[in-house]
N, C-alpha and C positions, 0 to 999 in steps of 0.2 A: 862254346867257342864261336866267335863271329865267322860267318862265311867269308871267304877270301874276297878282297876287292879285285875285280878284273884289272889286269895290267893296263889296259887302255883307259881305265877310269881311276888310276891311282893319283893323278894330278889333273882333275877335270876343271874346265872353265865353263860356267853356266852363263848364257846370255839371257837376261831376264830372270835372274836368280831369285827375285822376290815374289814371283808368281806362285799361286797356290800349289800347282803341280810340280814346278821346278824346285821350289824351296824344300819340299818334302824329300825329294831324291837327294838333294844336296845335303840335307841334315843327316840322312841315313848313311851316306858315304862318309861324311865327316865323323860320325860316331863309329864307323868301322875302321877309321884310321887314314882315310884318303886326305890329301892336301887339296882342299876345295877352294876354288876361287870363282869369281863371277862379277857381273855387273847388273845394275838395274837402273830404271829411269829416275827413281827418286828414293830418298831416305825413307825407312819404314821400321816398324817394330820387328818385322821379319828379318830385315837386314841386320838389325842389332842382335837378334837371336842367333843368326848364323855366325856372326863374329864371336859370340860367346862360345860357340863350338869350335872356334879356331879357323873359320873360313875368312878369306880375304874378299871383301865386298867393295867394289867401286861404284860410285854414283855417276850415272851418265855412261854413254857408250863411246869408246875410242879404241883405235887399233892398238895403242900401247898398253891398254889394260890386259891384253892377252900375254901372259907370261911366256918367256922363252922356253921353259921346260914343260909347258902344258901338253898333256898326252891326248886330250880330246877336247872338243867343244860340244857342249850339250845345248840343244835348241828345242823349242816347241814350234808348233805350226804357226804361232803368232809372230815369229821373228821374220822380218822382211829380208829379202835377198840383198838389199843394199846396206845392211847393218855393217858398220866398219869392222867390228870384231869378227864377224862371219867372213868378210872379205879377206881379212888378215889371215884367218885360218886356211882359206883356199890358197893364198899366195905361199904360205909356209908348208903346205901339205899336211896340216894337222887334221886328223879324222874328225868328221862332224857326226854326232850321234843324236838321233831324235830322242826326246825324253822317254817315249814309250819303250824304246830299245834299252835305255838305261834302267828303267824300272823293271823290265823283264829280266835283265841280268841280276838285279838285286834279289829276285825271287828264285833264282837257281838254287837247287838242293834243299828247298823248303817246301812247305805244303800251302800253296796259295789259295785264298778265296778271292775271286775277282767279282766285284759288284758292278753290274751294268744296268742301264735303263735310261730312258729319256729324262727322268727326274727321280729324286729320292736316293741317289747314290751316296752322297756325303753322309746323310743321316744314317743309312743302313750300315755303311762301312764303320761309322763312328760307334754305333750300337755294338757291333761285333767287337771292335777293338777294346772298348771299355769293359764289356762283359767277360771277354776272354781273359783280360788282364786281372779282373777281380777274382777269377777262378784260379789265379796263379800260373796261367799258361804263358805269360810273358811274350805276347805276340809282337811281331814287327808290324808296322802299318804305315800307309801313305794315303792321306785323306785330303779332300779339297777344302777343308775348313779346320779351324782350331777347336780342339775339344775343350769343353768348359772346364774340366778338372785340370788336366795337365797343361792346358794352354798352348798346345802345339799341334801341328798337322801331321807329324811323322815321328817315328822312333824306330831305332834298331833294338829289337828285343832278343832275349836269349833263347826263346822257345822256337819250335819248329813251324809255327803257323805265321803266314804273312797275309795280312788283309789289305786289299788295295781297291781303289776306285778304278773302274775300267771305262775310259772315256771313248764314247762312240762318235764324238763330234767330227773327228778327222780320220776315223777308222783305225786309230792307234791301238784300240783294244784287240785288234787282230794279232798283236805281237805276243800276247800272254798265253800261257799254257796252264790254266788253273786246275787244281784238283776238284774244286767246287766253284761253279759259276752261278751267280744270281742274276736273273733278269726280272726287274721290277715292272717294267712297262716298255712298250715299243710304240712310239708315236712319231709323227713327222716333225722334225726340227732341223736346225743346222742347214738352212736352205742354200747356203753358199757351197755346201759339199754334197748334198743329196738332192736330186731332182724330183724324187717321187718316193711314195711309200714302198714301192717295189725295191728300190735301192736300199732303203732302210732295212727291210726284211732280209734281203740278201746279206747285208753287212752283219746283222745279228746272227744269222745262220752261220756265217763264217766264224764268228766269235765262238759260238757253241761248238763248232767243229774243232776248236783248239783245246777243248777240255781233255785232260789226260785220260788215257784208257782206264776204265774202271771208275771214272770220276762221276760227279753228280751235277745236274742242272736243277737249280731251284727256280721255279718260274711261276709268275702270277696267273691264277686261274680265273680271275675276274675281268681282266683288261683284254680287249679284243686283239690288239696287236701282239700281246704275249701269248694269247691262245693260238693265234696263227703260227707263231714261232714253234709252239709245242707240237702242232700238227705237222710242221715241216720236219722236225727232228725225231718224231716218235719212231720207235723201233730201231734206232741207230745202235749198232753193236758197241758194247763197252760203255754205254751212257745210261746212267740211272736218272730218270726224270721224276722230280718231286714237285707237285703243284701245291700252292697254298692260296687261301682266300676264303671268301664266303660261299663260293659255288659248292653245291651239295656233294659234288664228286671230288672236291679237293683232297689231296692226301693229308694236308695239314689244314683243317677246316676252322675258320674263325667263327665261333658260335656267338660271341657277344663283344661289343666294345661299349663301355660305359664311361662317360665323361665325369670327372670330378675336378672342376675348376680347370687348372692348367695341367692336369694329369689325366690318364685314362687307365681303366682296368680292362684287361683283355682276357677272354676265355677261349681256348682252342681245344679241338679234338685231334689228338695225335695218335693214330693207330689204336683208337678205342679208349685212350686215356685222356681225361680232361685235365687241363692245366690252366690256372688263372695267375696272372702276373700283372704288375703295374708298369706303365710306361710314363716317364716323367716329362712328357710333352703332350700337348692337347691334339685331339683330332684323329679321325678314323685313318687318314692317310699315313700318319706316323705309326699308328698301332699296327697297320699292315706291314710297314717296314720292319718293325720289331719281330713280327711273325716270320718274315723272310729270313731275318738273322737267326732266329731260333731253328728254322729248318736247315739252314746251312751248317750251323754248329753241330746239330744232330748227325748230319751227313758225315762229319769228321769224326764221329764217335763220342761226342761229348754228351753226357746224360742230360736228357731233356729237362728234368726237374731242376737240376743244378743251373743250367743255362737260363731257364725261365726266371729263376730268382735273381741271377746275375744281371739280367737285362734291366732290372729295376735300379741298378746303380748308375745307369746312363742319365746324365743331367743336362744334356744338350750339346750343341756345337754352334760355333759362331755363325750368326746370320740365319739360322734356321729357327724362326720364331724366338729369337733371343731377346730377353727383357734387358733393355738398356738402362732403365731407371724410371723413377716417378717424380713428378714435380707438380705441386698444387693439385693433387688428386688425379693427375693425368699420367697414365702409363705409356711409355714409348717402347715399341717392340720392333726389332729389325727382321726383315724377311728377305731371303735371297730369291724368292719366286720371280721368274721372268718369263715362263711359258704359261699360257692360259690355264692349263690343267693344274700347275703348281699354284698359281694365283688363286684359283677357285678353292683348292684344298686348304690353303693357309687361311683364306678369308672365312671359309666354313668352320675351320677349327677355332678361330678367334671368335666368331659369332657364337659358337657353342659354349665358349668359356666366358664370354662377356656378359651374358644375361641380358639385362635391359640397357647396358651401356652402349653409347654410340661408338662406331668404328670409323675412324678417319684414316685415309691412306695418302701417302706421298709416293707416287709411282714414277719410276724412271725406266722407260723402255730400253731394252738392250739389243743392239744391232739393227741396222737398217733392213737387212734381209729378213730377219724374224718379224719386224714390225710390218713389213710389206705383205708377208704371207699370213700373219696371225693377228694383225692389229684389231680387226673386228672382234675376234674372240677375246682379246685382252680387254677391250672396252666392255664387253658383256660381263666379264668377270668382275670388273670394278663396280658393276651395279649391285654387288653384294655389300658394298660399303655404304655408309650413310652419306659420306662426301669424300671426294678425292681431289688431289692436286696432281696434275700430270706434267712432268718435266720434259725437256728436250731429249731426244734419243742419245743414249750413250754409245758412241761408235765402236769402242774397243779397237779391233783390228781392221774395221771396214771403212771405206770411203763413202761419202754421202751418195744416196740414190735420188735422182730428181723426182720430186713429187711425194717422197716418202718422209713424212713428219709425224709428230705426235698427234696432229689433228685427226689422223685416221682412227686413233684410239678414242679420242675425245668425242668425235662424231658418233661412233658406235656406242659409247657409254651413254651419251645423251639420248640417243634413239631408244636405248633400253630403259630410259627413265631415271638414269643416275644423275646425281648432283656432282658436277665435275668442272674444274677450271684449269686452264693452262697457266704455267709459270715458267718463263724463259730464264729467269735470274735465280739461280740456286741460292744465292746469298739472301734472297728475300724470303725464302721458305719458312725459316723459324718464326718470323714476324707474322706471316700469313697463318701458320698453324696456331700460334698463340692467340690470334684474333678469332679463330674458329673454335678452339677447344674449350671445354668447360669441365669442371671436376667430375670424375667418373668415366670420362672418355678414354678410349684406347687409340693410340696413334701408331700406324704401321708405316715404317719406311721400307719400300718394297722395290726390288730390282737387283740385278747382278753387277751394277756399276758402282760409282762413288756416292750414290744416294745413301749408303751406309754411314758416311761421314756426318750426315745431318742429325742423327739421333742425339748426340751430346749437345749440339748447337740448339736443337729444339728444346731440350731439357733446360739448358741455361736460360733461354729466352722465357720459358714458362716460369722460371724461378725469379726472374727480374721484376 
């Protein structure tokens, strides 16, 4: 039986309903029987999928899109205060609900696993959702990307487990009360909301403090920020801490990761028992995500051997080293990496899978604040590629910052010995790449913005 839809969310209106986080909540509410409506800036496949579930989706933002019988308006931190639908809600006294509060309500009366970390959340959440489903546990899930199999980022399941990404960017993960929390890594990011690593550590510590009594924290034993978090929460009453990684003292110790093309074979020691399983994405970073998923499932009482086998059914998630196609011997792969650590991990993974092939990157920086703080590190990461094209900064929710441009990244990349060029016209990129690429090359479109749209265009140009 589906959990009841909270009265305040039985006729919700979502502003920005097409977003990765917002659309997932909207889909689950629609599947539970709510009369969902909302608006988004442009038409999309996500909008079409929501309509198929019975939702009303308007394109563009206008006060009259807000229905007279709406019981609440759901927003994310990206919605500006001058949005006309938000203003209309204030005038009419309609409650405004942050998406994190809405997601928290969806997890009521279930057994939540909340996946947190500066990067790796989407992949790890997806691995859990797919493997638990393959075991017949029928989980609900809300993910920041579309699963390769089901082709969706969210689903209401009939089982008792709910797997969700826990977003630290605006501290919204403080709203959740998981039975199992995963912390993959703790690094400095989201500079518009966090002034220092001290604030980041405090925020993650607050998140861990929300774990239900008797619950479990699964935490990385190899990454310094995660180790600091472990030190801070060690000995807390009612909290079981399980570490994972290559560290010799890890509770779930990674013994070996062996690459086999675009897959990896992982061997772990779990309480004295060795398990070996396959991960259908390349690279050590993704293998460790799978081990975190394994530890979390075991914490819920799922047999380790069953879950290890089930993890092999995961075939990827949109934009996480997603193969978009091949043309004239050139493979085009899409990467969501936008933080230097993610960029390095994905480039190292592709390097390991590419053999002697050249790796070409089209990189689009995401956010002025992130580029200002981490542009040098982004440039150094691009030195792992054979050649790169760097686009202008994708602003998302931010206004430009004087003096902050892609040149910060390009200068750092060139100083590190990288072959890199600027391209200010996105429409010109397919021709640029077609002129650079030769059979056997791998092309990565990389970044969290609309650089993902270039993959099909590059393939079309390569075929022409």
